[in-house]
C-alpha positions in Angstrom: 0.4 0.2 0.1 1.4 3.4 -0.7 1.6 6.2 1.7 0.4 9.0 -0.6 -2.9 9.2 -1.4 -4.1 12.2 -4.1 -7.4 13.8 -3.0 -9.8 14.5 -6.3 -11.2 18.1 -6.4 -13.4 17.6 -9.5 -16.6 15.4 -9.7 -14.8 12.2 -9.6 -14.5 13.0 -5.8 -18.0 13.9 -6.0 -19.8 10.9 -7.3 -17.7 9.0 -4.8 -19.0 10.9 -1.5 -21.3 9.2 0.7 -24.2 10.7 2.8 -23.3 12.2 6.3 -25.4 13.8 8.8 -23.8 16.5 10.8 -26.0 19.0 11.2 -29.1 17.7 13.4 -33.1 18.5 13.8 -32.1 20.5 16.4 -29.5 22.7 15.2 -31.4 23.1 11.5 -33.1 26.2 11.3 -33.6 26.2 7.0 -33.4 24.4 3.8 -32.0 20.8 3.3 -28.4 20.4 3.7 -28.4 17.2 1.8 -24.7 16.2 2.9 -22.1 14.1 2.0 -18.6 13.7 2.4 -15.5 11.1 1.9 -13.2 11.0 4.5 -9.4 10.4 3.0 -7.6 10.3 5.7 -8.7 9.2 9.7 -6.5 8.7 12.8 -6.6 5.9 14.5 -8.3 6.6 17.6 -10.8 8.8 14.7 -10.5 12.0 16.5 -8.4 13.5 14.1 -10.1 13.5 10.6 -9.2 14.9 7.2 -12.0 14.4 4.1 -14.3 16.3 2.0 -17.8 17.5 2.6 -20.4 19.0 0.2 -23.6 20.4 1.2 -26.9 22.7 -0.3 -27.9 26.0 0.9 -29.4 25.8 4.7 -28.4 27.7 8.1 -28.4 25.8 11.2 -27.4 27.6 14.5 -24.6 26.0 16.5 -24.3 25.8 20.0 -20.6 24.6 20.7 -18.7 23.6 17.8 -16.9 19.9 18.7 -13.2 20.4 17.8 -11.0 22.6 16.0 -11.2 22.3 12.0 -9.6 23.9 9.3 -11.5 24.4 6.1 -10.2 25.4 2.2 -13.5 26.2 0.1 -13.8 24.5 -3.2 -16.8 25.8 -4.5 -19.8 27.7 -2.9 -19.5 29.9 -0.5 -20.6 30.0 3.7 -21.5 32.4 5.9 -19.9 32.3 9.7 -21.9 34.8 11.8 -20.3 34.5 15.3 -22.3 35.0 18.5 -21.1 38.3 19.2 -22.7 39.5 15.7 -19.3 39.5 13.1 -20.0 37.9 10.1 -18.0 36.2 7.5 -18.1 35.3 4.1 -16.0 32.2 2.4 -15.5 31.7 -1.2 -13.7 29.0 -3.8 -10.2 29.4 -2.4 -10.8 31.0 1.3 -9.8 28.7 4.0 -10.9 29.6 7.5 -10.4 28.0 10.9 -12.9 27.1 13.7 -12.0 26.2 17.1 -13.4 24.1 19.5 -16.7 25.7 21.7 -17.2 28.2 18.3 -20.9 29.6 19.0 -22.8 31.0 16.2 -24.8 30.7 13.1 -23.4 28.6 10.0 -25.1 29.2 6.3 -24.7 27.8 3.2 -25.2 30.2 1.0 -24.8 28.3 -2.7 -24.0 24.6 -2.8 -21.1 24.1 -0.6 -18.1 21.5 -1.1 -14.9 21.9 1.0 -12.0 20.1 2.0 -11.6 19.8 6.1 -8.9 18.9 8.5 -10.5 18.3 12.0 -10.1 16.9 15.9 -12.3 16.3 18.2 -10.8 15.4 21.2 
């Protein structure tokens, strides 16, 4: 088995994704995310994960983000509005981090495809 695995960023990646359900009924405020993901790498204890995720437009309110995440947006856009009212919108090529415990609105403005690396203790 080779130690190098290219990560596709095109239609081949999307076709290979499987349904996921990070957005819960309790956090969902509007829309239908129709989430899909592909895990590219996961630690043995599954606390650290690298993957790709896509979702249709939706809006949710997160009381406490579960981990520390790095994200790069490949397609679409997402707006994060923290509890203090400060909003940040990210589109293709943009990257951002979310820290564990972040509280606010996570809004997918247009169909989103992102790559992420997350550590959830």
